[in-house]
Wavefront OBJ file of the C-alpha trace (Angstrom):
o trace
v 34.374 -29.255 40.103
v 32.492 -29.027 43.275
v 29.739 -26.604 43.415
v 28.910 -23.769 46.126
v 25.861 -24.533 48.632
v 23.521 -22.636 48.425
v 23.205 -19.446 49.921
v 20.496 -19.407 52.412
v 22.586 -22.055 54.666
v 24.994 -19.790 55.304
v 22.539 -16.788 55.372
v 22.242 -16.651 59.635
v 24.655 -14.989 61.876
v 25.068 -17.772 64.245
v 28.238 -18.164 65.549
v 29.426 -21.594 64.578
v 31.130 -24.167 66.732
v 34.779 -23.531 67.319
v 36.690 -26.609 68.336
v 38.969 -25.942 71.942
v 41.302 -28.404 72.848
v 44.368 -28.581 75.605
v 46.893 -28.889 72.695
v 47.006 -25.223 71.137
v 47.746 -26.366 67.552
v 44.917 -27.712 67.312
v 42.292 -24.802 68.513
v 43.007 -22.972 65.762
v 41.547 -23.032 61.790
v 45.004 -23.814 60.014
v 44.275 -22.855 56.643
v 42.206 -19.273 55.055
v 40.460 -19.865 51.561
v 41.619 -17.535 49.032
v 40.204 -14.554 48.624
v 38.002 -13.520 45.777
v 37.044 -9.887 46.361
v 40.991 -8.368 45.183
v 39.401 -4.579 44.748
v 38.135 -2.314 47.662
v 38.692 1.039 46.203
v 38.467 2.064 42.821
v 37.901 5.219 40.676
v 39.149 8.524 41.722
v 39.718 8.522 45.799
v 41.561 11.964 45.943
v 38.605 14.327 43.944
v 35.797 15.465 45.970
v 32.449 14.735 44.968
v 29.094 16.636 45.618
v 26.704 13.636 46.297
v 27.360 9.848 48.130
v 25.494 7.162 47.826
v 25.371 3.999 50.433
v 23.874 0.474 50.239
v 22.544 -0.885 54.027
v 21.148 -4.231 54.305
v 17.473 -4.028 55.910
v 18.498 -7.305 57.020
v 21.092 -8.622 59.760
v 22.727 -11.647 57.308
v 26.038 -13.123 56.302
v 26.889 -12.818 52.968
v 29.710 -14.614 50.783
v 32.462 -13.743 48.924
v 31.647 -15.396 46.096
v 28.000 -12.541 45.903
v 29.904 -9.881 46.915
v 32.885 -9.927 44.172
v 29.949 -10.447 41.646
v 27.650 -7.381 43.081
v 31.032 -5.416 42.646
v 32.224 -6.463 39.303
v 28.306 -5.455 37.964
v 28.465 -2.401 39.390
v 31.888 -1.330 38.456
v 30.988 -2.508 34.701
v 27.877 0.006 34.650
v 30.201 2.928 36.603
v 32.839 2.760 34.104
v 30.562 2.178 30.981
v 28.522 5.233 32.082
v 31.083 7.608 33.672
v 34.431 8.248 33.045
v 36.874 6.362 35.204
v 37.692 9.564 37.452
v 33.834 10.426 37.878
v 32.981 8.629 40.938
v 34.446 7.178 43.713
v 33.487 3.528 44.338
v 34.182 1.426 47.995
v 33.767 -1.573 49.896
v 33.227 -0.549 53.115
v 33.213 -3.984 54.976
v 36.011 -6.985 55.094
v 34.653 -10.673 54.575
v 36.888 -12.507 57.263
v 34.855 -14.919 58.703
v 36.056 -18.560 57.652
v 33.166 -20.462 56.230
v 33.720 -24.892 57.176
v 31.570 -27.569 56.075
v 31.790 -31.067 57.069
v 30.974 -32.982 53.890
v 28.064 -36.201 53.824
v 29.592 -39.430 52.558
v 28.044 -40.184 48.990
v 27.917 -43.906 47.660
v 26.683 -47.639 49.080
v 25.908 -46.856 52.892
v 25.708 -43.241 52.918
v 22.422 -43.357 55.411
v 24.212 -44.876 57.834
v 27.207 -42.713 58.173
v 25.549 -39.584 57.472
v 24.768 -39.370 61.052
v 27.161 -37.701 63.097
v 27.484 -34.422 65.391
v 25.210 -31.216 64.958
v 27.824 -29.387 64.189
v 31.218 -30.581 63.329
v 34.044 -28.395 62.685
v 34.429 -28.959 59.474
v 36.980 -27.936 56.293
v 37.321 -24.754 55.320
v 35.240 -23.726 52.369
v 34.595 -19.827 51.630
v 35.002 -16.177 53.471
v 31.836 -14.641 54.436
v 30.897 -10.988 55.595
v 28.314 -10.714 59.241
v 27.233 -7.641 58.540
v 24.423 -5.751 60.600
v 21.048 -4.132 59.309
v 21.697 -0.420 59.069
v 25.626 -0.866 58.684
v 26.784 0.783 55.570
v 28.029 -1.862 52.753
v 28.633 0.001 49.796
v 29.494 3.456 48.899
v 29.701 5.916 45.541
v 30.440 9.065 45.438
v 29.475 11.051 42.367
v 28.588 14.382 41.085
v 24.624 15.669 40.619
v 24.564 14.841 37.394
v 25.198 10.913 37.332
v 23.253 10.385 40.564
v 21.043 8.004 38.652
v 24.014 6.269 37.452
v 25.169 5.492 40.644
v 21.812 3.940 41.831
v 21.230 1.910 39.182
v 24.971 0.622 39.860
v 23.887 -0.030 43.397
v 20.277 -1.645 42.379
v 22.076 -3.596 39.961
v 24.491 -4.930 42.941
v 22.063 -5.465 45.465
v 20.432 -7.610 43.112
v 23.390 -9.933 43.457
v 23.274 -10.356 47.763
v 20.768 -12.625 49.189
v 18.464 -9.961 51.220
v 17.453 -6.610 50.054
v 19.152 -3.366 50.494
v 18.260 0.165 50.601
v 20.258 2.752 49.128
v 20.846 6.375 50.679
v 22.022 9.524 49.016
v 23.720 12.679 51.138
v 24.438 15.481 49.948
v 28.434 15.812 50.339
v 29.188 19.618 52.164
v 32.646 20.451 49.373
v 34.133 23.727 51.394
v 34.446 26.730 49.458
v 37.366 28.558 49.674
v 38.295 32.384 49.560
v 40.087 34.238 47.586
v 43.153 34.011 50.006
v 42.794 30.709 50.879
v 42.599 29.484 47.528
v 46.102 32.004 46.638
v 47.791 30.033 49.664
v 46.797 26.635 48.629
v 47.685 27.110 45.115
v 51.176 28.446 46.437
v 51.692 25.713 48.323
v 51.270 23.331 45.285
v 53.281 25.194 42.990
l 1 2 3 4 5 6 7 8 9 10 11 12 13 14 15 16 17 18 19 20 21 22 23 24 25 26 27 28 29 30 31 32 33 34 35 36 37 38 39 40 41 42 43 44 45 46 47 48 49 50 51 52 53 54 55 56 57 58 59 60 61 62 63 64 65 66 67 68 69 70 71 72 73 74 75 76 77 78 79 80 81 82 83 84 85 86 87 88 89 90 91 92 93 94 95 96 97 98 99 100 101 102 103 104 105 106 107 108 109 110 111 112 113 114 115 116 117 118 119 120 121 122 123 124 125 126 127 128 129 130 131 132 133 134 135 136 137 138 139 140 141 142 143 144 145 146 147 148 149 150 151 152 153 154 155 156 157 158 159 160 161 162 163 164 165 166 167 168 169 170 171 172 173 174 175 176 177 178 179 180 181 182 183 184 185 186 187 188 189 190 191
């Protein structure tokens, strides 16, 4: 089975060489790799929570979908183990859209002569990545006040699965308080 290259080979945000041809069919990548991140919104989305925790990268970089899925699974496993499924709302705010390409090197006898070539060849699609800038929100967890430390631990575990350092920002949500007349009107509408 083919192994993934090291993450540092895909960490930089460089616009890769994109092939432009006079024939329209040959100008585009013909295949999109299979998506490994399947769920972007987990927990109770309808409930209003008192606090929001955001995972924000310190550097601009490119994150492969494999590390995104690994971080998601780790944090969700901890949140579901420590909290009930309706006690949090976890959301991935960015979508991996960038197609990674690789030109495989020749192996075997005579490979030293064949391996030299173009600096950035077009290559075959091998995976997807997310290009994220420093300061953009990446993961978001919404919880009530007693569960803040659990959510912080879940985001710390998620940050260990990705190739750069992250900061966690906690904000307090403003929950609208209804007076008696508005509460009666709201319950009358739902009933």
